[in-house]
C-alpha positions in Angstrom: 130.8 109.1 68.0 131.3 109.7 64.2 128.7 108.4 61.8 131.4 107.0 59.5 134.9 105.6 59.9 137.2 106.1 56.9 140.2 103.9 57.5 143.4 104.0 55.4 145.7 101.1 56.0 149.0 102.1 54.6 152.6 100.9 54.1 155.4 103.0 52.4 153.0 104.9 50.2 153.9 108.5 51.3 154.1 109.7 47.7 150.4 108.8 47.2 149.0 109.1 50.7 148.8 112.9 50.8 146.4 113.0 47.8 144.3 110.2 49.3 143.9 112.0 52.6 143.1 115.3 50.8 140.3 113.5 48.9 138.7 112.4 52.2 139.0 115.9 53.7 137.3 117.3 50.6 134.2 115.2 51.0 130.8 117.0 51.1 129.9 114.7 54.0 131.8 115.7 57.1 130.6 113.4 60.0 133.5 111.0 60.0 136.8 110.0 61.6 139.8 109.3 59.4 142.0 106.5 60.7 145.4 106.2 59.1 146.8 102.8 60.2 150.5 102.7 59.3 151.9 99.2 59.0 155.4 100.1 60.2 156.4 102.2 57.2 160.0 103.2 56.7 159.4 106.2 54.5 158.0 109.7 55.5 154.4 108.4 56.0 154.2 109.8 59.5 155.4 113.2 58.4 152.8 113.3 55.6 149.9 112.4 58.0 151.1 114.9 60.7 151.3 117.7 58.1 147.4 117.8 58.3 145.9 119.5 61.3 142.3 118.2 60.9 141.1 116.8 64.3 139.2 114.0 62.6 142.5 112.4 61.6 143.9 109.7 64.0 147.3 108.2 63.2 148.2 104.8 64.5 151.6 103.3 63.7 152.3 99.6 64.2 155.6 98.8 65.9 156.1 95.9 63.5 154.6 95.0 60.1 151.7 92.7 60.9 150.9 91.9 57.3 148.4 93.6 55.0 145.3 91.6 55.8 145.9 91.8 59.5 146.3 95.6 59.2 142.9 95.8 57.4 141.4 93.9 60.3 143.0 96.3 62.8 141.2 99.1 61.0 137.9 97.3 61.7 138.8 96.8 65.4 139.7 100.5 65.8 136.7 101.9 64.0 134.2 103.9 66.1 131.7 104.8 63.3 128.3 103.2 62.5 129.6 102.7 59.0 133.0 101.7 57.8 135.0 102.1 54.6 138.5 100.7 54.0 140.0 103.2 51.6 143.2 102.6 49.7 146.3 104.8 50.3 146.9 105.3 46.5 143.3 106.1 45.3 141.2 109.3 45.2 137.6 109.7 46.4 135.4 112.0 44.4 133.8 114.6 46.7 130.3 113.0 46.9 131.3 109.4 47.6 130.6 109.4 51.4 127.5 111.5 51.1 125.8 109.3 48.6 126.7 106.0 50.3 125.6 107.2 53.7 122.3 108.3 52.3 121.6 104.8 51.0 122.5 103.1 54.3 120.5 105.7 56.3 117.4 105.1 54.3 117.6 101.3 53.7 117.8 99.2 56.8 118.0 95.9 54.8 121.2 97.1 52.9 124.4 96.2 54.8 126.9 97.1 52.1 127.1 99.8 49.4 129.8 100.2 46.7 130.3 102.3 43.6 131.6 102.2 40.2 135.1 103.5 39.6 137.2 105.4 37.0 140.7 104.1 36.3 143.6 106.5 36.4 147.3 106.2 35.6 150.1 106.7 38.0 150.2 110.4 37.2 146.4 110.8 37.7 145.4 110.9 34.0 142.1 109.0 33.3 142.5 105.7 31.5 138.8 104.6 31.7 135.9 106.8 32.8 133.7 103.9 33.9 134.9 100.4 34.9 131.4 98.8 34.8 129.3 99.8 31.8 126.1 100.3 33.7 123.3 103.0 33.6 121.4 101.8 36.6 122.1 100.8 40.2 122.1 97.1 41.1 120.6 95.7 44.3 121.8 92.2 45.2 120.1 89.9 47.6 121.4 86.7 49.3 123.8 84.8 47.0 123.2 87.3 44.1 126.7 88.9 44.4 128.3 85.5 44.4 126.4 84.6 41.3 127.4 87.8 39.5 131.0 87.4 40.6 131.4 84.0 39.0 128.9 84.3 36.1 129.7 87.9 35.0 133.1 88.6 36.7 131.4 91.4 38.6 133.6 92.9 41.3 133.1 95.3 44.2 136.0 97.8 44.3 137.3 97.6 47.9 138.0 101.3 48.4 134.4 102.2 47.6 132.8 99.6 49.9 130.9 101.0 52.9 129.6 98.5 55.4 127.5 98.5 58.6 130.0 97.9 61.3 127.5 96.3 63.7 126.6 93.7 61.1 130.1 92.5 60.4 131.0 92.5 64.1 127.8 90.6 65.1 128.5 88.0 62.4 132.2 87.7 63.1 133.0 88.7 59.5 136.6 89.8 58.9 139.2 89.8 56.1 140.6 86.2 56.3 144.5 86.3 56.3 144.6 82.7 55.0 142.9 83.9 51.8 145.7 86.4 51.1 145.4 89.3 48.7 141.9 88.4 47.6 140.6 88.7 51.2 138.4 91.6 50.3 136.5 89.8 47.6 136.1 86.7 49.9 134.7 89.0 52.6 132.0 90.4 50.3 131.1 86.8 49.5 130.8 86.0 53.2 128.5 89.0 53.7 126.4 87.8 50.7 125.7 84.5 52.5 123.4 86.4 54.8 119.8 87.3 54.1 120.7 91.0 53.5 121.1 93.2 50.5 124.0 94.9 48.8 123.7 98.0 46.5 126.1 99.0 43.7 126.0 102.5 42.5 126.5 102.8 38.7 128.1 106.2 39.1 131.9 106.2 39.3 132.7 108.0 42.6 136.4 107.0 43.0 139.5 107.3 41.0 141.3 103.9 41.1 145.0 104.2 40.4 146.9 101.7 38.3 150.6 101.6 38.9 153.5 99.1 38.8 153.8 98.9 42.5 150.2 97.8 43.1 149.9 94.6 45.3 147.3 93.2 42.9 149.8 93.6 40.0 153.0 92.5 41.7 151.3 89.4 43.3 148.7 88.7 40.5 149.0 84.9 40.5 149.2 84.5 44.2 146.1 86.7 44.6 144.0 84.8 42.1 145.1 81.2 42.8 144.8 81.5 46.5 141.6 83.5 46.4 139.9 81.1 44.1 141.0 78.1 46.2 139.2 79.5 49.3 136.3 80.8 47.3 135.6 77.3 45.9 135.6 75.9 49.4 133.0 78.5 50.4 130.9 77.7 47.2 130.9 74.0 47.9 129.8 74.7 51.4 126.6 76.4 50.2 126.3 74.7 46.8 122.9 73.0 47.4 121.1 76.3 48.0 123.2 78.3 45.7 123.1 76.2 42.6 119.4 75.2 42.9 118.3 78.8 43.2 120.7 80.6 40.7 121.9 78.1 38.1 118.7 76.7 36.7 
């Protein structure tokens, strides 16, 4: 049983996928499985994955496209590790990302999620911004505190850096919600933050987050935000008595 599952849900991103896989294989931490869950790609994705001979790589190809969010959930269902990270097929991990996140979860039983800062890169890999969040210290967030920072400070957890305890999300039936759409990741972090557990955000940028014109978040910007906020507000109303009394005084 691997300690960590790194899952890459992918669809027709063969031109970026090779670099993403290489960045996982170049990690200083090595006790992981790498799942590449292909959502019925029509490009050379399968050839790219099978060009690697590392035994930790497992390639799963869906017979039909089941939708992006359902494919993310399939990654959760297939994961065998104690910890899980859903990594993007167009981004690049810095070599110490897994090692530093695993160390935090191994040494802090009350932390169920850890994420890191990111650097922003162009399509060609050139750096646009060294540090997305201008922080010099790590942030620990208790129950409701991430939700507060999200809406008060527009503080986001970059999905491809988020490592979670798999038992925790399984025991609490936490998944990416297809009805939320493209903002299902942010909504999931909110659901996790409803529990009396902690999240930790590392100020150090440990991932290169690629901006390009074919990004889902850019192509479907309005759908992502309008639908995401609609469901987020339903969740906030559900917990408003506790949330507002404790955080908005």
